[in-house]
C-alpha positions in Angstrom: 38.3 -20.3 77.0 40.4 -17.6 78.9 40.2 -17.9 82.5 40.0 -13.6 82.6 36.3 -13.1 83.9 35.8 -9.3 82.7 34.3 -8.6 79.1 36.7 -6.2 77.6 34.2 -4.6 74.9 30.6 -4.6 74.2 31.6 -7.4 70.8 34.3 -9.5 73.8 32.7 -12.9 73.1 34.2 -14.2 76.7 31.6 -14.3 79.4 31.2 -12.8 81.7 30.0 -13.6 85.6 29.3 -11.1 88.2 26.5 -12.2 91.3 26.9 -8.1 91.7 25.4 -7.1 88.4 21.8 -6.0 88.3 21.0 -7.9 85.3 22.3 -11.3 87.5 20.1 -10.5 90.3 16.9 -9.4 87.8 17.3 -13.0 86.3 16.4 -14.2 89.5 13.5 -12.4 90.7 11.9 -11.0 88.3 9.2 -12.8 85.9 10.5 -15.1 83.1 8.8 -15.6 80.1 8.2 -18.3 77.3 10.1 -17.5 73.9 6.7 -16.7 72.0 5.7 -14.2 74.6 5.7 -10.5 74.3 7.0 -8.4 77.2 6.9 -4.6 77.9 9.3 -2.8 79.9 11.4 0.5 80.0 9.0 2.4 76.6 8.9 -0.8 74.5 7.6 -3.9 73.7 9.9 -7.5 72.8 9.0 -9.9 70.7 11.9 -13.0 69.6 11.2 -14.0 66.2 13.1 -16.5 66.6 17.3 -18.0 66.6 19.3 -18.8 65.3 22.3 -21.2 67.2 25.3 -22.1 66.0 24.8 -18.8 63.5 27.9 -19.4 60.5 28.9 -16.4 58.6 29.6 -16.2 55.4 33.3 -17.5 54.4 34.2 -14.2 54.1 33.9 -13.9 57.8 34.3 -16.4 59.4 37.6 -15.2 61.0 35.8 -13.4 63.4 34.4 -16.6 64.7 37.5 -16.9 67.9 38.6 -19.8 69.0 36.2 -21.3 72.0 33.5 -19.5 71.0 29.9 -19.8 68.9 27.9 -17.5 67.4 24.1 -16.1 68.4 21.6 -14.3 66.2 18.1 -13.3 67.9 15.2 -11.6 65.0 13.2 -9.5 67.1 10.1 -6.7 66.2 10.2 -4.0 68.9 7.4 -0.6 69.2 7.2 1.8 70.5 5.1 2.2 73.0 6.0 5.0 75.5 4.3 8.1 73.4 7.2 9.8 73.1 10.4 9.1 70.9 12.0 7.0 72.3 16.4 5.4 70.9 16.3 2.1 71.1 19.8 0.3 71.3 20.1 -3.4 71.3 23.8 -3.0 73.6 21.4 -1.2 76.2 18.5 -3.5 75.6 20.1 -6.7 76.0 21.4 -9.1 78.1 21.5 -12.8 77.6 23.1 -15.3 79.9 23.6 -18.7 80.3 23.2 -21.9 82.7 26.5 -20.7 83.9 25.1 -16.8 84.4 28.0 -16.0 81.7 26.8 -12.7 80.6 27.3 -11.6 76.8 26.1 -8.5 74.9 25.2 -7.5 71.2 28.5 -8.0 69.0 28.3 -5.0 67.1 31.6 -5.7 64.6 29.7 -9.1 64.2 26.5 -7.1 62.4 28.2 -6.5 59.2 28.1 -9.9 59.0 24.3 -10.6 58.6 22.5 -10.6 55.2 21.4 -7.8 53.8 19.0 -6.1 55.3 18.6 -8.0 58.7 21.0 -6.3 61.0 18.7 -3.7 63.5 19.4 -0.5 63.2 19.9 1.1 67.0 18.1 4.4 66.7 15.4 7.1 68.2 11.3 5.3 67.4 8.7 7.9 67.0 5.8 6.1 69.6 4.0 3.3 67.7 7.6 3.0 65.5 7.6 -1.3 65.2 11.2 -2.4 63.8 12.8 -5.7 63.1 16.3 -7.7 62.8 18.3 -9.2 64.1 21.0 -9.5 66.7 24.3 -11.0 67.0 25.7 -12.6 70.2 29.5 -14.5 70.3 29.4 -17.1 73.8 31.0 -19.6 74.8 30.8 -22.9 72.4 29.1 -25.8 74.9 26.6 -22.6 76.0 23.5 -23.6 76.6 20.0 -22.8 78.8 20.1 -19.1 77.7 18.6 -16.5 79.4 17.5 -12.6 78.0 17.2 -9.7 80.6 14.5 -7.0 78.7 16.2 -3.3 79.7 14.1 -1.2 76.8 15.2 2.3 77.9 17.5 1.9 80.2 16.7 4.7 81.2 13.2 5.1 80.9 13.5 2.7 83.6 14.4 4.9 86.2 16.5 2.6 88.5 14.1 -0.4 88.4 16.8 -3.4 88.1 14.0 -6.3 88.3 13.5 -6.8 84.4 11.3 -8.9 82.4 13.8 -12.3 81.3 12.7 -14.4 78.5 14.1 -18.0 77.6 15.4 -18.7 75.3 15.2 -22.2 72.9 17.8 -22.2 70.1 
């Protein structure tokens, strides 16, 4: 793994760690939920349906997995509970951290490696609309102790920094 601790793009599989990051503070101060629990934040309800770790893409896509990394897929369901149309962006809604406080975000370019119909389609959701799908995270191959911070729609939060967290059990 490189020693550079910055993440150059949302799809980069290299971890980022910062105690000044609001998500790291929220992981310490927010309520931590079990993976089986439903959480509500930023106009959305989230239910994690399952995880696959490590996720192995088909042989056509294995070149995308960088040395020293593994992929984790998260199958989830979200419902718009805001009462008005609201954009759901998996990139903005999820921060994943490991036991060493390395931060990972969904890998947009890895979504095409998922089987047809499995990738979550970010879109504006109508009130009470429910959608399901999967996202892919590129994590350090020895990472463990995953904690998912859920922000829902960050514009709906109005500057909040104590988002709920979900302990993931791959």
